[in-house]
C-alpha positions, 0 to 999 in steps of 0.5 A, a space after each residue: 499499499 503506498 505510504 502516502 495514502 490515508 486508510 479510512 473506515 467508510 464511515 469517516 468520509 461517507 454517509 451510508 443508509 439501508 432501503 427498505 420494502 413497502 408492505 406488499 399487502 397495500 396495493 397503493 404502495 406499488 400500483 402505478 408507482 413511478 420511483 424506481 426501486 431495486 432489489 439486491 440482485 439488481 445492483 451488480 453494475 456500475 452504471 445502473 439507469 434503470 429499475 424493474 419494479 417501482 413504488 408509489 409516493 405512498 409506499 416511499 412514506 409508508 416504509 424506510 424506503 428512501 430515494 438515494 441520490 445518483 452516484 451513490 455506491 450500493 452493496 447487497 448485504 444479504 443472501 446469494 447475492 451478498 457482496 455485489 456492488 454498483 452505482 446509481 446513475 439515477 435517484 432510486 430507492 432500494 429494498 433493505 437488503 442494500 446499503 448505499 453509500 452516499 456521494 461525498 467530496 472525498 471520494 470517486 464513486 467508481 473508485 469506491 466501487 472498484 475497491 469494494 470489488 477488491 474487497 468482496 472476498 473479505 466482506 463475504 468472509 465476514 458475512 454471518 449466516 449459512 443458507 443466507 449469508 448477511 453483510 451488516 451495514 456496520 461491517 460496510 461502514 468500518 471497511 477501511 479504504 486507502 483514500 488517495 487525493 482525488 485526482 489520483 483516485 480518477 487516474 486509477 479508475 481510468 486505468 482500470 476502466 481501460 483494462 476491464 474493457 479489454 478483459 471484458 472483450 476477451 471474455 466476450 470472445 471466450 463466450 462466444 466460442 463457447 457458444 460455438 462449441 455448443 451448437 456444433 455439440 447441438 448439431 452432432 446430437 441431431 444426426 446421432 437422434 435421426 429417426 430410423 423409419 423401422 425402429 422408431 414410432 410417431 405420434 402426438 407429443 402428448 401421447 408419445 411422452 406425456 401430458 403438457 401442463 402449463 405453468 400458473 398464469 397471472 391470475 395465480 402467481 402475482 408480481 407481488 409474490 416474488 421474493 428474493 433467495 428463496 424457492 426457484 421459478 423456472 421460466 425460459 430465461 432460466 433454461 440456458 443450453 439445456 440446463 436449469 439456471 436459477 435466479 435468486 432475485 425472483 424466487 417464491 416463499 414456501 407459502 406461495 409454493 404450497 398454494 401452487 403445489 400442482 405446479 411443483 416440478 419433480 425429478 426428470 420432469 421436462 421443462 419447456 419455455 413457452 414464450 419467447 425463443 422456442 426450443 428452451 428446454 431441459 430436464 429437472 435434476 434431483 437437487 431441482 425437484 421442489 422448484 416451481 414451474 414458472 408462468 412462462 413454461 410448460 412441464 411434461 411428466 414422462 410416461 414409463 419407458 421414456 428417457 427424459 434426456 432423449 426427449 429433451 435432446 429431441 425438443 431442442 433439436 433445430 428440426 423441432 425447434 423449426 416446428 415450434 416456431 411454425 406452431 406458435 403465435 404471437 406478433 411481438 413474442 412467440 407464444 404456444 399453448 399446451 394444446 398445441 405443443 402436445 399436438 406436434 408429432 414426435 418420433 421416439 425409438 424403443 426403451 433399449 434404442 433410447 438408452 444406446 442412442 444416450 450412451 452415443 450422446 454421452 460419449 459425444 458430451 465428454 468431448 464437448 465438456 472437455 472443450 468447455 473446460 478449457 473454456 472455463 479455464 480461460 475464464 477463470 484466468 481472465 477473472 484472476 487477472 481482474 483481482 490482480 489488477 485490483 490488488 495492484 491498484 490499491 497497492 499503489 502500483 498502477 500509478 
C-alpha cells in the first residue's frame, strides 16, 4: 500500500443508509408507481440506469424506503447476492437488503466501486449466516479504504476502466467460442437422433411422452409474490443450453409454493419454454425437484419407458425448434399453448434404443465438456487477472 495514502473507514468520509420494502399487502404502495425500487440482485452494475420494480409516493412514505441520489454506491448485503456492488446513475430507492454509500467530496464513486470489488471476498468472508449470508451495514461502514487525493483516484479509475474493457472483450470472445462449441454439439446430437423408419414410432407428443401442463398464469402467481433467495422458479430465461440456472432475485416463499403445489416440479420432469425463444428445454435434476414451474413454461411428466434426457435433446434439436416456431403465435413474442405443443408429432425409438442413443450422446458430451473445461479455465484466468489488477491498483502499483 502506498505510504502516502491515508486509510479511512467508510463511515469517516461518507454517509451510508439501507433501503426498505413497502408492505406487499397494500396495492397502493406499488400500483402505478413511478419511483424506481431496486432489489439486491440488481446492483451488480457500475451504471445502474433503470429498474424493473417501482413504488408509489405512498409506498415511500409508508415504509423505511428512501430515495438515494445519483452516484450512490450500492452494496448487496443479504443472500446469494451478498457483496455485489454497483453505482446508481439515477435517483432510486432500494429494498432493505441494499446498503447505499452516498456521494461525498472525498471519494470518486467509481474508485469506491472498484475498491469494493477488490474487498468483496473479505466482506463475504465476514458475513454471518449459512443459507442466507448477511453483511451488516456496520461492517460496510467499518471497511477501511485507502483514500488517495481525488486526482489520484480518477487516474486509478481510468487505468482500471481501460484494462477491464479489454478483459471484457476477451471474455466475450471466449463465451462466443463456447456458444459455437455448444451449437456444434447440438448439431452432432441431431445426427445421432435422426429417426430410423423401422425402429421409431411417431405420434403426438402428449401421447408419446406425457401430458403437457402449463405453469401458473398471472391470476395465480402475481408479481407481488416474488421474493429473493427462496424457492426458484423455472421460466424460459432460466433454461440455458439445456440446463436450468435459477435466478435468486425472483423466487417464491414456501407459503406461495404450497398454494401452487400442482405446479411443483419433480425429478425427470421436462420443462419447456412456452414463450419467447423456442427450444428452451431441460430435464429437472434431483436437486431441482421442488422448484416451481414458472408462468412462461410448460412441464411434461414423462410416461414409463421414456428417457427424459433423450426427449429433451429431441425438443432442442434444430428440426423440432423449427416445428415449434411454425406452431407458435404472437406478433411481438412467440407463444405456444399446451394443446398445440401436445399435438406436435414426435418420433421415439424403443426403450433399448433410447438408452443406446443416450450412451452415444454421453460420449460426444464428454468431448464437448473437455472443450468447455478449456473455455472455463480461460474465463477463470480472466477473473484472476481482474483481481490481480485490483490488488495492484490499491497497493499503489498502477500509478
